[in-house]
N, C-alpha and C positions, 0 to 999 in steps of 0.2 A: 423365364432363367435374368437371375439380376445381373449380367453379365451384357448379356446382350442388346436390355435394358436401356443399357446407359450408352449417352453419345465420350467421344474425346474430345480433349481440345489442343487441333496439332497450330501449335505458332508457326505462322509463314513470316518474315521480312519483306518490306518492300523492294519493289522488281528494282533492279540498278544496273543500271546501264546494259540494258539486253538481260542479263543474267538471271537466269532461275533462282531464288533462294530454296537454300533446301531447308527442310523442316528440322522446326529447331528448340534448343533444350536451355538456353541461355534468357539471361535476363540480364541484356545489354541497357546502358544508360537506365538503369532501374536508382529508386531511391529507398532511404529505407525503413521496412515498414515493425513497428511492433509486433508481439505475437496475439496480444489483445486486440486488434487489428482485426485477425485474420486466423482467429482460436483454434481452427481446425487444421492448419497449417501442422507436420509434422515431417520428421525427418530419417533417412532410413539409411543404417552405413549396414555396408554389404558385404561379409567375407569372399572371395576369390579367390581360385588359384588357376596360377597361369601353368603353359606347355609344361615345363621344366619344375614342377611342383613347390614354387612359392607361394606362399601367400599373403593377400595385400589385401585392400577395400575398397570400393566402389559407391558413389552416394547418390540417393535420387531423394525427391518431394516425395510426400501423400498427401491424402484428408482424412481425418476422422468422418465416420459414415455413421458409427455406433459408439455406442462405449469398447465395444472389441474388435471391430473392423475397423481395416485400414482400407482406402482405395489407391491404388499408384499404378504405375506405366506397368505393361506386362515386358517389357522392353529392358527393366532395371530389374526381375526376379527371376525369370524364365530358365529354367533349368540351376537353380539355389533352392537349397535346401534349406525349410525354416529354420532353422536351428541358426544359420548363418547369417541371419535377419534381426538387426537391432532396430525398435521403433524409439526416436524421442521428442518430447511432446512437451509443450510447456513452457517455452525456449526458442529465442530470434536469435540465436548465437546457435551455429550446426553443433552437433556432436555434445549439446548439453540437455539439460532439463532433465524432466525423467524418463527412463526408463522402461520399455517392456520386451517383452519375448513374445517373438513370433509364433504359435502352434500347426499352426496350416496356412501354405502360400496356395493360391488357386490364379494361375492364369485365363485368361479367354479360351475356349475350348477354340476358336477358330484363330488364333494369334499365332501367326507362321515369323514376322520379321526379317522376308525374304526381300532382298534387294529393294531395303531400303523402305519396305513397306509397313505403313502403322497400321494398319486395319487393324479393326480391336486389340486396338494396344492396351490393354486393363485390364485387372488383378486386384486380387480379395484376398487380404493379410490377414488371416483368424487369431485372433490377441490371446496369448495366456492367460491374462487376466486382466480386465476391463480396467479403463482410462478412468481415474474421479473426474469429473465433468468439473468446470471455475469458468473463471475471465480468461485464465491461458489456455482451455482446454474444451471445446464444445465442439459439438456436429455439426457439419454444413451442410446448409440447406439446398440439394438438387432442383434442380430446372424441371418442372413437367412439361416443358414444351417445348422445341428446338428453338434460341433466339433466332430473331429476325436478323437480315444485313444490317448493318450500320447500328446495332446495339454498342454500347460498350461497358466492358470490361475488366474487371484488376486481374493480372498472374503476377503471380508471389513463388518466392522460390531459392534456392540458392547457387542457383546454374553462373555462368561463365557470364563473367563481368566485360568479357575484352574481347571482341568479335575472330580476332589475331590470337590469342591465344587459348587452346584450350585447357590449360591450365589457371585458369584467374575465377576459378569460382569462388564465390564470397563464404568469407565465415557471417558474416549478416545476414538476415533475412533480408531480401531485395523485393520492390511489387514496380511494375510496370506497369500504365494504363494502352489497350487494344482495342482494336474494331473489329467485328464479326462482319466477316468476309461473304459477300456474293460466293455463294458454294461454285454455281455455273465460273464464273470468271474463274476461281480458284481452282477448278480441273482443266482450263484452257493454260491457265500459268504451267501447271505443273506436268498435266502429258506432254509439252516440250520437253522436259526431262526423263520421262515415260515414272514420275509418279503417281500412283494411282487414288486418284480421291473420291473414299464411299461416303453413305450417306448418314451414316455414323460419324464421321467425323464433323470439327469446326475448323473452319480458317476463320487467320484474323490476322489483318494490319495493325504493326506495331508502329501508334503515331503520336501515341502522347497525350491521350487524351483521358477520360476519366471512367466513372464507375457509378453503378446501384441504378436503383427503380427510384420515380417520382411521381406521384400522386397528382391527380386534377386536385384545381384549388376546390375546397368545402361552397357549395351554391351558394350565391348573395352576400358570403361575408366578405371585408376587405379584409384581409392578410395585415399585421401592424411590418411596420420597418423595422427588423431585428436585429438587435447588437447580441445576441445570445448564439452559443454553441452547445444547441438542445439536442441531447442524446448521440452526443459526439461520443470519440473513441479517445484511449490517451494516445500524445504525439510524442513522438522525440525533438527534441530540438536537432539535432543529426538530419529529419527528412524537413526539418522546415530551418533550415540555419539564419533566415533573414530575420524572423521572427523577433522582436525586442517586448521589454512591458513598460510600457508610462508609466510613471508614476507623478502622481501631481498629488502638492501641498497645500492643503486648502486654507484659505486667512485665519476659521475657525478650527485652525489647528489638526481637522480631519486630512483622511488619505484618501483618493479615490487613484482610479488608474485605466490606461486605455491598451490596448495591444499598437503596434507598429513596427516597420519592415525596414532593415538596414538598407538603405539605396547607394549608399557612397561610406567610406571610412569614417568620413565624420558626418554623415546627412542622415536624419530618420523621416519617412514618410508617415503620417498617423492622421487622425478625423480631425478636423476642425472644430470641432465641437466639443473633444476632448479639451484643448487647448488653448482657447479665444479666450481673452479677458484674464490671460494666468504670465504672471510675469516667468526668464526663460530663469532663474533662479527658484524657481516654486516649482521644478520638470528636472525628473533624474532619471535615467534611462536604463534600466535592466537587462543584459541580452548571455548569452551563450549558456542559459537553461531552461529545462521545459517547467522548470519549478516558480511560481508568481512571487516575485520580491527576493529570489537567488540569485545568483551568476555573477559576474561582474560592474558594475556602475560606471558609467558617463556621466556627466555636467551636461547641461545645456547655455549655449552662450545664446541663441537669439533662437526667436518664434516667429516665423512668419504665417501667416492666414491671409487663403488666396482671397484675393482683393471681392470676387463674385460671392465669397459667401454672407450667406444673414442665416443667425441666432435663430432658432425653433420656434423663439417664443415670436418675430417678424416676419412674417410668411415663411417660417422655415420649411422647408421640402427636401433639405438635407442635397441641394447642386452647390455643387464647388465644396464640398465639404471634407475635405483636403487641406495639408497643412506643412511643414517642411518645419525640423529640428535642427537647428547646428551646434553640433557637440564642440565644446571646447578640447575635447583630446581626438584623435584616431582610434575606431574601433580593431584591436588587432586579427585579422581577418582568421579563420580557420574553420575546421569541422564544423564548430557549433556559434558561427557567428560569421554569413554572410552576404553578397547584400544578394537582393532578391532582382530575377530576371525581368525588365519589364516589359510586356507586350507589346508590340510595334502596329497592332490594329485590334478593330477591334473581337474580342470573339464574338462568332455566328453563334448564334440559337441552335442548342442538341448539342451544345459541348460541355463537357463538365469541368467542376472546379473545385479546389482544395480549399476548405476557409479551415482559417484556426486563430484561436483566441485561450484567454480566460475567464469567460462571458459567464452569465448565469445556464447550467446544464440543466435546469428544466425550465418549465414555461410559466412559470408562472410570479418571474420581478425579483426572484431571490437574488441573492450577493451573487459574486461568479466564484470561479473553482481556482484550487489553489493550482492542478495538473495543466498544463498546456492541453487542451484539447482539438483535435479535428473534425470533420462531418465533411463530403463529397455535396456539391450541389451542383443543380441543371441550369445551364445559362436559359434566361427563357426570354420571347421574341417579345419585343419591346411594345407591339403593337398589341397585342393579350395585355399585356400590364397597364397599358394606359387603358384599358377598361375595370384596372381592380385602383390604381393610385391616379385619377381626373389628374391630379394638378403638377405631373411630378416631371420633374425636365426632359429631354434625350438624350444627356449626357450620362445618366445614369445607366449599371447592369444593373438588371433582375438575375436573381435566382434563386431559382425553391429544389427543397429535397423533401422526401418522405416523409423524412425523420428524423431533418435537422434544419435548421433557419439559419 
């Protein structure tokens, strides 16, 4: 049976002050996600009737399994007629995009939902017509085995954004990073509150880390230090509002550019190799837009390159490759322009990070892309890196990705 072979992700919050967390359907502290990043995500609008005969709606998420099959939670559609379920796909806004109706709704035969039991909480929706697949609508790849404890995952949805407000569902698709939790530990935690954790469930801790798989380095080849976003995904500026584009006017009249981040209203951090040997008057900063050379512009009053930086041609190894740009005017902060939060400690190996930029999207040195791209990368153990890059300093952080670098 298809339904019996599928596992269900059961989200849990971290334990706080001895309180057992309830199984959760919320995206607390999430960040905006484009539907191109998770094109299998769909939005379910479900008609319900209350005890006195008044009609209303409830909402759930789901994923595209096949062109005409949606997977969702059984508790969302149990005892609901197929005609009362609408599926919206191809948009990160709720109840927008393309609409398709449901011809059949099938809940797992062993789901009962009694006493907050989420065992077998999965359902299949058969669509009345197939979804046209493309960049905004694509089938999800299901895992062929249960993920190990410690594996990172990304969860997405339009759930509540405030832990204290059940009416705080987001209009925009949100995501958050979670870590797969050890099953035995999860059972112990939830047994205190009489929740029964089955082998078909997956417990997670919401700890703000990352997502994706990573491949081993190819044997014998030293990978280059990359400045590209290869095989990345489109990134909204609202999801990375600290991102700016540093435009550089060269003496010969040509223009170049690099990425940077907003550190404060009048301070930009960027790479030293981008602005070294350039006057402040040669540099302008574009912010507030995911499209290169669009948005608002701020001029630069001063350029401060790290004193320990050496250009690539002089024992160049990217050590201390950082610079500060002082802006002439302050950036007005908002949803599309906001300072980045700097880490207060070195990230541990195995943690995931999001990199963003306008670098080349293919691995052949081609010019950068027009639209902001993102990719998830894994922080690598420094000792492993030293075997590949033998002359590079310990102050650098290393990240590798299977599809992005």
